[in-house]
C-alpha angles and dihedrals in degrees: 000000000000112000133178120190137184136168140187131193127173138158121208135176117213137177097253138095122268088239093055091046092049092049091049096048091043093057107087091198088073090062092052092047100042109025117082112230097025102114100175144348118200128180127205131210091267092060096255112142120202115208113200107202129183122199135177111232126189115253091001101059124208119001124189119197133174120220119199111208139168129206102256098173126032109169132140091256101033142039122187133180116195134182112288117252111280095020109136107154111043110038123183127173120181125181131180123181128186131207120184111224102178109269092007138050126220109221123192117196124190129175130177124188127187130175116196127188134164087234136009091245090066089065097042136333091245097042094098090053092053094043134216096276096051093043093046089051090051091047090050091050092048095048091048093049092046094051096042090052090047093050092049091053093041092054091052089053097044099043096052 
């Protein structure tokens, strides 16, 4: 099995209310608008959201993948999107939690991405040449850059 994995976890504290932060991070349009690489997010009548993400990968070039997710937690202090039932190749888990701290809110963001294929060729014809380790490192770098850019823009919006 050919597997690529990446993860991101960060905690920030911004001058905003927990309610405003939750509303912002719960609105998928903000990800499309503010996160580099997210081309589109569409939702169907069953509540499944499909994130179409494009990333530049060394040796391989641009890769576009769709991630089907469902909202698995929707609470006042936590939002979580998990892989949709039956999804076995493109796995995305995104979690945001909110803690009111008076004039500020502590926000914890976590995202995990995993691409699974029976062989490297199923992902891209050059994936085997690049190798799992190199591609996972590139995926990790890309996910980190995407989320850090998103958080910078999100902070500017929430701390107006």
